[in-house]
Steps between C-alpha positions, in 0.01 A plus 500: 500500500415645837780734616271736695330209674842352579614832648183526709536146635865563584484854644131575567335837441533660843178680590389533137411283204649438157288512183593244238369545146467180301577435135129465411417846641358390836642610833540387859670637806690308763601588854731339753604667821352660810120527481481266197337158511815305411716222642711532699302794637721773651406574859316170557593158637852605594584659163665840552300805386802594287509165314553572129500158339507256351123440494317179412155656450375845405196721523367529143253746348361408158385802303176465303547275196731258677342195664645271762547141393302230678683327778593510864777758449239771435258410780558798732308771315403814689129570458416822310284621792808493723694712251217751472464518879874567523462782244684311227228580246739488205615155605139378521497492119773235493572203725736483799653171616704433813801268534518372143806277451766662283494203261124545445554868418781401262270249325234770455753745356643242262148400386456862386822512300733603781580847625477776242834638386341847527434559869381855578 
């Protein structure tokens, strides 16, 4: 099951991100809203800055220990050097992907046993 992912796709995360812990102990975070690499992207291409969902793709950060599956859905990875240059040193340890389709994120979560029932 993916209730937190569903909520994110429906309502976004505003200016923040939502951590989702998976049943196998791994973790990712997702973002959808202003300043996130998502679709539709608030403030771009006629989408109001205040747009709050629903979203068809999300910005996804995979914490160390969680790998992205092969495939076109995970093609837009931000290079670690860019994260370091932007002072996101903590994020340089994991992997950041832009505009990942919600269904691809759902498939990754389900491949790891779904969302943990114990979210911090």
